[in-house]
Each structure stands twice: as C-alpha cells, then as structure tokens.
C-alpha positions as CSV (number, residue, x, y, z in Angstrom):
1,M,115.5,128.1,139.0
2,E,118.9,129.6,137.4
3,L,119.7,128.1,134.0
4,E,122.8,127.1,133.5
5,K,125.4,128.2,130.2
6,F,125.2,131.9,130.6
7,Y,127.3,133.3,127.3
8,T,128.6,136.3,128.1
9,Y,130.1,138.8,125.6
10,A,130.5,142.5,127.6
11,F,131.4,144.2,130.8
12,L,130.5,147.4,130.9
13,E,129.5,150.3,133.5
14,L,125.9,150.4,134.5
15,P,123.8,152.0,131.5
16,K,122.9,155.4,132.6
17,S,120.3,155.2,129.3
18,T,118.4,151.8,127.9
19,L,120.3,150.1,125.5
20,N,119.2,148.1,122.6
21,L,120.2,144.9,122.7
22,P,120.8,142.9,119.6
23,Q,119.6,138.9,119.0
24,G,122.4,136.6,120.3
25,M,123.2,133.1,118.3
26,E,120.0,131.8,119.8
27,N,118.5,134.0,122.2
28,Q,117.6,137.6,123.2
29,L,120.1,138.8,125.3
30,I,120.1,140.3,128.2
31,L,121.5,142.8,130.7
32,V,122.5,141.5,134.0
33,N,123.3,144.6,136.1
34,G,126.0,144.5,139.4
35,T,126.1,147.4,142.0
36,E,128.3,149.4,138.9
37,I,129.5,147.1,136.8
38,S,126.9,145.6,133.8
39,A,127.5,142.3,132.1
40,I,125.4,141.3,128.3
41,I,124.8,138.0,128.4
42,E,122.8,135.3,126.1
43,P,121.1,132.3,128.3
44,C,121.0,128.3,127.3
45,I,124.1,128.7,124.9
46,D,126.6,125.6,125.2
47,L,129.6,126.0,123.1
48,E,130.4,122.7,123.9
49,S,127.6,120.9,122.3
50,D,128.7,121.7,118.9
51,K,132.6,121.8,119.2
52,N,132.5,119.4,116.4
53,H,130.2,121.4,114.1
54,D,133.5,123.8,112.2
55,E,130.3,125.3,110.2
56,K,128.3,126.3,113.4
57,I,131.7,127.0,115.4
58,I,132.1,130.0,113.2
59,Q,128.7,131.5,112.6
60,M,128.6,131.6,116.4
61,A,132.3,133.5,116.8
62,L,131.1,136.1,113.8
63,T,127.9,136.7,116.2
64,H,129.6,137.2,118.4
65,D,132.1,139.9,116.8
66,R,128.8,141.3,115.2
67,V,127.2,141.9,119.2
68,I,130.1,143.6,120.7
69,C,130.4,145.8,117.4
70,Q,127.0,146.7,118.2
71,L,127.3,147.2,121.5
72,H,130.5,149.5,120.8
73,A,128.3,152.0,118.7
74,Q,126.1,152.5,121.4
75,I,128.4,152.5,124.9
76,T,131.4,151.7,126.0
77,V,132.6,148.4,126.8
78,L,134.4,145.9,127.6
79,P,134.4,142.9,125.2
80,L,135.3,139.3,126.9
81,R,136.8,136.7,124.4
82,F,134.5,134.5,122.5
83,G,133.6,131.4,124.5
84,T,133.5,133.0,127.7
85,Y,130.4,131.8,129.8
86,F,129.0,131.5,133.5
87,S,126.9,128.6,135.3
88,S,124.5,131.3,136.8
89,I,123.4,134.3,137.1
90,T,125.0,134.3,141.1
91,N,128.4,133.7,139.7
92,V,128.2,136.1,137.5
93,L,127.2,138.8,139.4
94,N,130.1,137.5,142.2
95,H,132.5,137.4,139.2
96,L,131.6,141.5,138.7
97,T,131.8,142.6,142.8
98,S,135.4,141.0,143.2
99,H,137.1,141.9,139.6
100,K,134.9,146.2,140.2
101,K,137.9,148.1,140.5
102,E,139.6,146.3,138.1
103,Y,137.0,146.6,135.2
104,Q,136.6,150.3,136.3
105,D,139.7,150.8,135.7
106,K,140.5,148.8,131.6
107,L,136.7,151.3,130.4
108,R,138.3,154.5,132.5
109,K,141.2,153.6,129.8
110,I,138.9,153.0,126.8
111,S,135.8,155.5,127.4
112,G,134.6,157.3,124.4
113,K,137.5,155.4,122.1
114,T,137.1,153.4,119.3
115,E,140.3,151.1,118.0
116,Y,141.6,151.6,114.3
117,T,143.4,149.1,112.5
118,L,146.5,150.6,110.3
119,K,147.9,147.9,107.7
120,M,151.0,148.3,105.4
121,K,151.8,145.7,102.8
122,P,155.4,146.6,101.7
123,H,155.6,146.9,97.7
124,A,158.2,144.0,96.6
125,I,161.3,144.8,95.0
126,E,161.8,144.6,91.6
127,E,163.4,141.1,90.6
128,L,166.7,141.6,89.2
129,V,167.1,142.2,85.4
130,P,169.6,139.3,83.8
131,I,172.3,141.1,82.3
132,I,174.4,139.8,79.2
133,G,178.1,140.2,78.6
134,G,180.9,139.4,81.1
135,G,184.0,140.7,82.9
136,R,184.5,144.2,84.9
137,D,181.8,145.9,83.5
138,Y,179.5,142.5,84.0
139,F,180.6,142.9,87.7
140,L,179.8,146.0,88.2
141,A,176.1,145.7,86.6
142,K,175.4,143.0,89.1
143,K,176.6,145.5,92.0
144,Q,175.0,148.1,91.2
145,Q,171.6,145.9,90.9
146,Y,172.4,144.4,94.0
147,Q,173.2,148.0,95.5
148,S,169.8,149.4,94.3
149,Q,167.7,146.5,95.7
150,N,169.7,147.4,99.5
151,N,168.6,150.7,99.2
152,F,165.2,150.5,98.3
153,M,165.0,148.0,101.3
154,L,166.7,150.5,103.6
155,A,164.0,153.3,102.5
156,Q,161.0,151.3,102.8
157,A,162.3,150.2,106.7
158,A,163.0,154.0,107.6
159,E,159.7,154.1,106.0
160,K,158.1,152.6,108.1
161,E,159.9,153.5,111.6
162,N,159.6,157.2,110.5
163,L,155.6,156.6,110.3
164,I,155.6,154.6,114.0
165,D,157.2,157.7,115.4
166,L,154.8,160.0,113.4
167,I,152.0,158.4,115.1
168,T,153.1,157.5,118.3
169,K,155.3,160.9,119.0
170,V,153.9,163.4,117.2
171,D,149.9,162.4,117.0
172,Q,150.5,160.7,120.2
173,F,147.9,157.8,119.4
174,P,148.4,154.2,121.7
175,V,149.0,151.7,119.3
176,F,149.9,148.7,119.2
177,I,151.6,146.9,116.6
178,Q,152.6,143.6,115.0
179,E,154.6,143.0,112.8
180,Q,156.5,140.3,111.0
181,E,159.6,140.1,108.7
182,Q,158.9,140.4,104.8
183,E,155.1,140.6,105.9
184,E,152.3,143.2,106.1
185,V,152.3,145.0,109.8
186,R,149.5,146.6,111.2
187,I,149.6,149.1,113.8
188,Y,146.7,149.2,115.6
189,I,145.4,152.9,116.7
190,L,143.5,154.2,119.9
191,V,141.2,156.9,119.0
192,S,138.8,159.0,120.7
193,N,135.5,159.4,118.7
194,Q,136.1,163.4,118.1
195,D,139.3,162.5,115.8
196,Q,138.0,160.3,114.2
197,F,137.8,162.6,111.6
198,P,141.3,163.9,111.4
199,L,142.6,160.5,112.4
200,L,141.1,159.7,108.3
201,E,143.3,163.3,107.1
202,K,146.0,162.4,108.6
203,F,145.9,159.2,106.6
204,L,146.2,160.5,103.4
205,Y,149.6,162.8,104.8
206,W,150.6,158.9,106.1
207,Q,150.4,157.6,102.4
208,N,152.5,160.2,100.8
209,L,154.9,159.5,103.4
210,C,155.1,156.0,102.3
211,P,155.5,155.4,99.0
212,R,157.0,152.3,99.1
213,W,154.1,150.6,101.1
214,D,150.0,150.8,100.8
215,L,148.5,152.1,103.3
216,I,145.2,150.7,104.3
217,L,143.2,152.2,107.2
218,G,140.2,150.0,108.3
219,D,136.9,150.5,110.1
220,N,136.2,151.4,113.7
221,L,135.9,148.8,115.9
222,P,135.8,148.1,119.7
223,P,139.3,148.8,121.1
224,Y,140.5,144.9,121.5
225,H,144.1,145.7,121.3
226,F,144.0,148.0,124.4
227,I,142.4,146.2,127.1
C-alpha cells in the first residue's frame, strides 16, 4: 500500500551514477525514476499538520533549500517550490510522464549552470549642509547644493545601467533583475560551471566601475530564477 503525502523537492534527468541523497525534514529521501525524468521525494511529510507552528514551518523551509543545494552540487536539478507534494507514487510517475518534454527542456536550459546573486546597494546622498547668510550668495549656494545632489543621482543611475549593459551585452550572461526605487538592486546571473572563477575576476572589475554603489556577490545557488 502506498504511503500518502510524498513531499517533492526536485525533478531531474535519470542519474547516470549513484546520488548521495541527503537527510530530509524527517526521513531519508527517495529517488523515484520515471521513463526519462526522476523525482526526489520524502515520504510521510504533511505540511498541513504543522501550518500553525511557525517555527516548525521555517525549519522545514530551510531544510527544503538545504536539500536542493546539496542535490545541485551533484547534478542539475529542477527545484520545486516549498510545499510541493503528491498523494502517491503513481501520481508522481503520471506527472513525470505528462510533463516530460517540459521538464527536459527546462533541465537542458540550466544544465551545468549555477546562479549568482549580485546585490547593488546605493550609497546615500550627502545631506545638505545648512547655509548661513542670505541674499544672492545664499540662493547661489543652495542651487549648487541641489545641482550637486542631482549630479550624484544621475551618475549613480548611469553606473547601474552601464553595469547591466556590460553584464548582458558584453559578458553576455543571462540575468534576471529585481529593483525598487531608492533601494538595492538584485541581479541574478546564470553562469556555466566553468565560468565561475572568471566571474569572480569580473566582479572586481565591476566594483571599480560603480564607486557610488556597494556591490556584493553571493554564493552559487541552484538557478531558481531561470526555470
């Protein structure tokens, strides 16, 4: 008799070698093989029973991410959203069969690649210094202050746009960009495994191009934003 609630972490092509399956939330993970696509699952996990326990749900979400990262270090995987599960092994296999072409195409797109997050934190504009006095000299000084602030913002915006153009058009990395006005910009970069070290060298160059920004390059992760 099949167990209910098969929590599913990721889909992948049939492994050509044995995978080191990590420990899941509560149980050992299982590899379920379809015809050409496999699934990594954990039996007997029911998120509904823990939905009112915030701390438990947070720990489960962290485990979900950890498992996907550990799998990503071994093989190309298609990571699934936290909370994905099936009611039976038969349903898992049926799903893999009906979506085989879709998942093969997605896996082919990210095969041998990883994702880096480049954070751009804008430097704050210097506050206006109070000007003592009045008359023509006062208004001229105020105008110069506002002009200086405006020049700073224009230069800062130009640095961001130039960097994005450099990454996408010159370095030709696929990117996904998230930005909000007056807040940090996140550039998710898809990099092939052999280009990881050159990326670190490019990062040092990018820092020099953006003196009005703090640039932070994160660790390599599964390509969440490119599937």
